[in-house]
KEMI-831030 format. One record per residue (C-alpha): z, x negated, y; residue number from 1. Coordinates in Angstrom, 1 decimal, decimal comma, padded with zeros to 4 digits. Layout:
+--------+--------+--------+-----+
|     c3 |     c1 |     c2 | num |
+--------+--------+--------+-----+
|      Z |      X |      Y | NUM |
...
+--------+--------+--------+-----+
This chain:
+--------+--------+--------+-----+
|     c3 |     c1 |     c2 | num |
+--------+--------+--------+-----+
| -021,5 |  024,9 |  007,5 |   1 |
| -018,6 |  023,1 |  006,0 |   2 |
| -016,4 |  020,8 |  008,1 |   3 |
| -014,0 |  018,4 |  006,3 |   4 |
| -010,7 |  018,2 |  008,1 |   5 |
| -008,2 |  015,4 |  007,6 |   6 |
| -004,7 |  015,5 |  009,0 |   7 |
| -003,4 |  012,2 |  010,3 |   8 |
|  000,2 |  011,9 |  011,1 |   9 |
|  001,1 |  009,5 |  013,9 |  10 |
|  004,1 |  009,2 |  016,1 |  11 |
|  004,0 |  010,4 |  019,6 |  12 |
|  003,8 |  008,0 |  022,5 |  13 |
|  005,7 |  008,3 |  025,8 |  14 |
|  004,7 |  006,9 |  029,2 |  15 |
|  006,9 |  004,0 |  030,2 |  16 |
|  009,0 |  004,7 |  033,2 |  17 |
|  007,3 |  003,3 |  036,4 |  18 |
|  004,4 |  002,0 |  034,3 |  19 |
|  000,9 |  003,0 |  033,2 |  20 |
|  001,3 |  001,9 |  029,6 |  21 |
|  002,6 |  004,0 |  026,6 |  22 |
|  005,4 |  003,3 |  024,2 |  23 |
|  005,6 |  004,4 |  020,6 |  24 |
|  008,3 |  007,0 |  019,9 |  25 |
|  008,7 |  005,8 |  016,2 |  26 |
|  008,8 |  009,4 |  014,9 |  27 |
|  007,4 |  008,3 |  011,5 |  28 |
|  009,4 |  005,1 |  011,2 |  29 |
|  010,5 |  004,4 |  007,6 |  30 |
|  014,0 |  003,2 |  006,7 |  31 |
|  014,4 |  001,1 |  003,6 |  32 |
|  018,0 |  000,9 |  002,2 |  33 |
|  019,4 | -002,5 |  001,2 |  34 |
|  018,5 | -003,6 | -002,3 |  35 |
|  021,8 | -005,3 | -002,8 |  36 |
|  025,3 | -005,5 | -001,4 |  37 |
|  024,3 | -008,7 |  000,5 |  38 |
|  026,6 | -011,2 | -001,0 |  39 |
|  027,5 | -012,2 | -004,5 |  40 |
|  030,5 | -014,5 | -004,7 |  41 |
|  030,1 | -015,6 | -001,0 |  42 |
|  026,4 | -016,4 | -001,5 |  43 |
|  023,5 | -014,3 | -000,3 |  44 |
|  022,3 | -012,4 | -003,3 |  45 |
|  018,8 | -011,3 | -002,0 |  46 |
|  016,5 | -011,4 |  001,0 |  47 |
|  017,7 | -008,2 |  002,6 |  48 |
|  021,2 | -009,5 |  003,1 |  49 |
|  022,6 | -006,0 |  002,5 |  50 |
|  021,0 | -004,6 |  005,6 |  51 |
|  018,8 | -001,6 |  006,1 |  52 |
|  015,4 | -002,3 |  007,4 |  53 |
|  013,1 | -000,2 |  009,7 |  54 |
|  009,4 | -000,3 |  009,9 |  55 |
|  007,1 |  001,8 |  012,2 |  56 |
|  003,6 |  001,8 |  010,8 |  57 |
|  002,2 |  003,3 |  014,1 |  58 |
|  003,1 |  000,3 |  016,2 |  59 |
|  003,8 | -002,3 |  013,5 |  60 |
|  007,3 | -002,8 |  015,1 |  61 |
|  005,7 | -004,2 |  018,3 |  62 |
|  007,5 | -001,6 |  020,5 |  63 |
|  010,7 | -001,4 |  018,4 |  64 |
|  013,8 | -002,4 |  020,3 |  65 |
|  017,2 | -003,2 |  018,7 |  66 |
|  018,8 | -000,1 |  020,0 |  67 |
|  016,0 |  002,0 |  018,5 |  68 |
|  016,5 |  000,4 |  015,1 |  69 |
|  020,2 |  001,3 |  015,3 |  70 |
|  019,4 |  004,9 |  016,3 |  71 |
|  016,8 |  005,3 |  013,5 |  72 |
|  019,2 |  004,0 |  010,9 |  73 |
|  022,1 |  006,2 |  012,2 |  74 |
|  019,8 |  009,3 |  012,1 |  75 |
|  018,7 |  008,3 |  008,5 |  76 |
|  022,3 |  007,9 |  007,4 |  77 |
|  023,2 |  011,2 |  009,0 |  78 |
|  020,4 |  013,0 |  007,2 |  79 |
|  021,6 |  011,5 |  003,9 |  80 |
|  025,1 |  012,9 |  004,5 |  81 |
|  023,8 |  016,3 |  005,5 |  82 |
|  021,5 |  016,4 |  002,4 |  83 |
|  024,4 |  015,5 |  000,1 |  84 |
|  026,7 |  018,2 |  001,7 |  85 |
|  023,9 |  020,8 |  001,2 |  86 |
|  023,5 |  019,8 | -002,4 |  87 |
|  027,2 |  019,9 | -003,1 |  88 |
|  027,4 |  023,4 | -001,4 |  89 |
|  024,7 |  024,6 | -003,8 |  90 |
|  026,7 |  023,6 | -006,9 |  91 |
|  030,0 |  025,1 | -005,8 |  92 |
+--------+--------+--------+-----+
């Protein structure tokens, strides 16, 4: 007998404090870097406005609070710095 197994990655969910509903932990949220510097001669140069964007496919951003967006972007930027430092150390 063969069983086909498919692995599906989803974020974990936490029970809201004092409630009976669950909140997405956004573990698999994706960060998209800005596509431009935001301004070109004082005028907006694109739709992103020079800002990072975050999207959680698990909850479609329904549970995403502003402070969580900031934390996710901070973690993303921290990982970029760590990755660059590791690469530089390899070439020294």
